[in-house]
C-alpha positions in Angstrom: 36.0 43.6 105.7 34.6 44.7 102.4 31.1 44.3 101.2 31.8 41.4 98.8 33.7 39.4 101.5 31.0 40.1 104.0 28.2 38.9 101.7 30.1 35.8 100.8 30.6 34.8 104.4 27.0 35.7 105.3 25.7 33.5 102.5 28.0 30.6 103.4 27.2 30.8 107.1 23.5 31.0 106.5 23.7 28.0 104.2 25.3 26.0 107.0 22.7 27.2 109.5 19.9 26.2 107.2 21.5 22.8 106.5 21.6 22.1 110.2 18.0 23.2 110.7 16.9 21.0 107.7 18.1 17.9 109.4 15.6 18.4 112.3 12.2 16.8 112.6 9.5 19.1 114.1 9.8 17.1 117.3 13.6 17.6 117.5 13.2 21.3 116.7 11.3 22.0 120.0 13.5 19.8 122.3 16.0 21.5 124.5 19.6 20.8 123.7 21.6 18.1 125.4 22.9 20.7 127.9 19.3 21.6 128.8 19.6 25.0 127.1 17.4 26.3 124.3 15.8 24.2 121.7 16.6 24.8 118.0 13.3 26.7 117.8 14.5 29.0 120.5 17.9 29.5 118.8 16.2 30.3 115.5 13.8 32.8 117.1 16.8 34.4 118.9 18.8 34.7 115.6 15.7 36.1 113.8 15.2 38.8 116.4 18.8 40.0 115.8 18.3 39.9 112.1 15.1 42.0 112.3 17.0 44.5 114.4 19.7 44.8 111.8 17.1 45.4 109.1 16.0 48.4 111.2 19.5 49.7 111.5 20.1 49.5 107.8 16.7 50.9 106.8 16.9 53.7 109.3 20.7 54.3 108.9 20.8 54.6 112.6 22.0 52.4 115.5 18.6 52.4 117.1 16.2 49.6 117.8 14.6 47.7 120.6 14.9 49.0 124.1 16.2 45.5 125.0 19.6 46.5 123.6 20.1 48.5 126.7 19.8 45.4 128.9 22.6 43.1 129.9 23.0 40.3 127.3 21.6 37.6 129.5 18.5 39.6 130.4 18.0 40.6 126.7 18.3 37.0 125.7 15.8 35.9 128.4 13.3 38.4 127.1 13.7 37.2 123.6 13.2 33.6 124.8 10.1 34.5 126.8 8.6 36.5 123.9 8.9 33.4 121.7 8.4 30.6 124.2 4.8 29.7 123.1 5.4 30.0 119.3 5.4 26.9 117.2 8.4 25.6 115.3 6.5 26.2 112.0 5.8 29.8 113.0 9.4 30.5 114.0 10.7 28.9 110.9 8.3 30.7 108.6 9.3 34.0 110.2 13.0 33.2 109.7 12.3 32.4 106.1 10.7 35.9 105.6 13.2 37.9 107.6 16.5 36.6 106.2 15.8 37.4 102.6 14.8 41.0 103.7 18.0 41.3 105.6 20.1 40.0 102.7 18.4 42.3 100.3 19.0 45.3 102.6 22.7 44.4 103.0 23.1 43.9 99.2 21.6 47.3 98.7 24.2 49.1 100.8 27.2 50.7 99.1 30.7 49.9 100.2 30.9 53.0 102.4 27.9 51.9 104.4 29.9 48.8 105.5 32.9 50.9 106.6 31.8 54.4 107.7 30.1 54.6 111.1 29.4 58.3 110.4 26.7 57.2 108.0 24.6 55.9 110.9 23.0 58.1 113.5 24.0 57.0 117.0 26.8 54.7 115.9 30.1 55.4 117.7 32.6 56.7 115.2 35.2 54.1 116.1 32.9 51.2 115.2 32.8 49.6 111.8 29.2 49.0 110.6 30.2 45.6 109.0 31.3 44.5 112.4 27.9 45.3 113.9 26.2 43.4 111.1 28.6 40.5 111.5 27.9 40.2 115.2 24.2 39.9 114.5 24.4 37.6 111.4 27.2 35.2 110.4 29.2 35.5 113.6 26.0 34.9 115.5 25.0 31.9 113.4 28.4 30.4 113.9 28.1 30.8 117.7 24.8 28.9 117.7 25.7 26.2 115.1 27.5 24.1 117.8 24.2 23.9 119.8 22.3 22.9 116.7 24.7 20.2 115.8 24.4 18.8 119.3 
């Protein structure tokens, strides 16, 4: 995927995510989903954690970040949940509104090669595509959680 297509999909997916969040009252935002899983607040804190990690990858031009990446996905997700459990909806939402523009700015500042060439990033396996790493932690991630938010 090239930079222009990536940014277009990112913006569209983020718009959809923000539209879903905008329909929530503060009370709904902290209620667990119908399946008893995370609340919208928990989902947004989880998404924002991943976005912050991608900012670090981009700014450091290295596939480095939280030690939690070394954990199995379920354990990492449990730690993210626990780290954000006591935060208010307003706090989580405010953080998301600060982090996403930083991430978008960082992604817009990359040249085309930085989306395609893993060799530009320390510690990134050469067979990986950087855009795919970014996608899995941005628009693909939003799309995975949108179903929960719509429920």
